[in-house]
Structure formats: structure tokens, C-alpha cells
C-alpha positions in Angstrom: 122.6 321.1 104.2 125.2 321.7 106.8 123.3 322.1 110.5 125.6 322.8 113.2 124.8 321.1 116.8 123.5 324.0 118.9 121.0 324.6 115.8 119.4 321.1 116.2 120.1 321.6 120.7 117.5 324.9 119.7 115.4 323.0 117.3 114.8 320.0 119.7 114.0 322.6 122.5 111.5 324.6 120.5 110.0 321.4 119.3 109.6 320.2 123.0 108.5 323.5 123.5 104.9 323.0 121.1 104.8 319.3 122.1 103.8 320.6 125.5 101.9 323.7 124.5 99.5 321.9 122.9 96.1 321.6 123.5 95.2 318.1 123.0 96.7 315.4 121.7 93.4 313.1 119.8 94.1 311.1 116.1 93.1 309.1 114.7 95.4 306.1 114.6 95.4 304.4 110.7 94.9 300.7 110.1 98.1 298.9 108.7 97.8 298.9 105.1 98.0 295.4 104.3 95.0 294.7 106.8 92.1 294.0 104.1 89.1 294.2 106.3 86.2 292.8 105.0 83.9 292.2 108.1 83.8 294.7 111.6 84.9 292.2 114.2 82.5 292.1 117.2 84.7 294.6 118.7 84.3 297.2 116.1 80.5 296.3 115.6 80.1 297.2 119.3 81.7 300.4 119.1 79.4 301.1 115.6 76.3 300.2 117.7 77.2 302.2 121.1 77.9 305.4 119.4 75.4 305.4 116.8 72.9 304.4 119.6 73.4 307.8 120.7 72.7 310.1 117.6 69.8 311.5 117.2 67.0 309.7 115.2 67.2 312.0 111.8 70.9 310.9 111.5 71.3 307.6 113.3 71.7 305.6 110.1 74.5 308.2 108.6 76.3 308.2 111.8 76.4 304.2 111.6 77.8 304.3 108.3 80.3 306.9 109.1 81.7 304.7 112.1 81.6 301.8 109.9 83.9 303.2 107.4 85.9 304.7 109.5 86.6 301.5 111.2 87.9 300.6 107.9 90.1 302.4 108.3 91.2 303.1 112.3 91.5 301.5 114.7 88.2 300.9 117.2 90.4 302.2 120.2 91.5 305.6 118.1 87.7 306.2 117.1 86.5 305.7 120.2 89.0 308.1 121.9 88.5 310.5 119.3 84.2 310.5 120.1 84.7 310.2 124.0 86.9 313.5 123.7 84.1 315.1 121.9 81.1 314.1 124.8 83.4 314.2 127.4 84.2 318.3 126.2 80.2 318.5 125.8 80.5 318.9 121.7 77.4 317.0 119.9 78.6 313.3 118.3 76.4 313.8 115.6 78.9 317.2 114.7 81.8 315.4 115.3 80.7 312.3 113.1 79.7 314.6 110.6 83.4 316.1 110.1 84.8 313.0 110.3 83.2 311.8 107.3 84.9 314.4 105.4 88.4 313.0 107.3 90.7 313.5 104.0 93.1 309.9 104.6 95.3 311.6 101.8 95.9 314.9 102.8 95.7 314.5 106.4 94.0 317.1 106.9 92.0 317.6 109.8 91.4 321.2 110.8 88.0 321.0 110.8 87.7 318.8 113.0 90.6 320.1 115.3 88.6 323.3 115.1 85.8 322.0 116.2 87.3 319.9 119.2 89.0 323.2 120.7 86.8 325.9 120.3 83.2 324.1 119.7 82.8 325.9 116.7 81.1 324.9 113.3 79.4 326.1 110.5 75.9 324.7 110.1 76.1 326.0 106.8 79.2 323.0 106.0 77.4 320.8 108.1 74.1 321.0 106.1 76.5 320.5 102.4 78.1 317.5 103.9 75.3 316.1 104.8 73.8 316.8 101.5 76.5 315.2 99.4 75.9 311.9 101.5 72.3 311.8 100.5 70.9 313.0 104.0 68.4 316.3 103.4 68.3 318.6 106.0 67.9 322.5 106.1 70.4 324.0 108.2 67.6 324.8 111.5 66.6 321.8 111.6 69.7 320.4 112.1 70.5 323.0 114.8 67.3 322.3 116.1 67.5 318.7 116.4 71.2 319.3 118.1 70.4 321.6 120.4 66.9 319.9 121.5 69.4 316.7 122.5 71.6 318.5 124.0 69.1 320.5 126.3 67.4 316.8 127.1 70.8 315.5 127.8 71.3 318.6 130.4 67.8 318.1 132.0 68.6 314.4 132.4 71.9 315.4 134.0 70.0 317.6 136.3 67.4 315.2 137.4 69.3 312.0 138.0 71.5 314.8 140.4 68.5 315.5 142.3 67.9 312.3 142.4 70.8 311.5 144.3 70.7 314.1 146.8 
């Protein structure tokens, strides 16, 4: 395939524009393949405890198992970054962990995760089906209800703390 230098320059300009226009560059970084993780280290255990304690009670065990599984494939910093990004945007930690539990390592398919991080929209039926496949039996209404209740209490706590500061 013959490509002249002008075509290469044009491609580089387009590539540069695409990189500038990306909304968010939160990505999971994979651990090296030759690393065999049999048990989580102290840093990983702290991360699991930190994030799973923030999950709603009915999903806390599920969140712990997802975080443990993620940390065997990805660095703790990248997992922490993506969860921090989600909570900073006011998104549900439980939803992002449910979606991360389905992250396809082989095909690197993260479309559901990116869509949720960028738009904040997700289909509750998809989430419930993912949970059912992982042994968590919950109805869409229940899932939606305790996620909304949790978000509501977070907002109320934030308002109360702001009022107390003044």
C-alpha cells in the first residue's frame, strides 16, 4: 500500500483532532500477562474495602467480588480512577460495578460503561439480567428504588453538611 507523506500528515491531523475531542479518557489499564495474582495485596484490599463499603447493602457482597475480580486483571490505580470518575459525576457506584462485571477482556468491549459514564443513562433490565446471571435475585423496581434512595440520602447529607458549615 503506497501512502505519500501528505496523506500521513492529513491522517495525523485527523487523529490529533479526534484525541482533542474525546470526552473522557478513563480507561482500565491491564496488568502484565506474566503476573500471577493469587491474593490481593494490602493496597488492593484497602481499595476493595473502601469502594465496597460505599455500595448499597443488598449489593455489597456482589461489589466486593467484582472489585476483587477486577483487581486481578487491572491495576488498582486504574480501577480507583474509573470509580472516582463515576462518583465525581454523581453516577451510581453500584451501576458502574455491575457494568464493569461484564467488561469483556478479550474484545475490550466497554461500550456500556462508556455510555453510562458519558450520558448517565442505563437500562435497568440489562442491569437486572447481569445480576441474575451472577446469582443476585432482584427486581428492576427494587434496584431502581434503593439506588435512588441512596442517591437521595447522599444529596441530603451534602445539604445538611453545607448548612452546618454556615
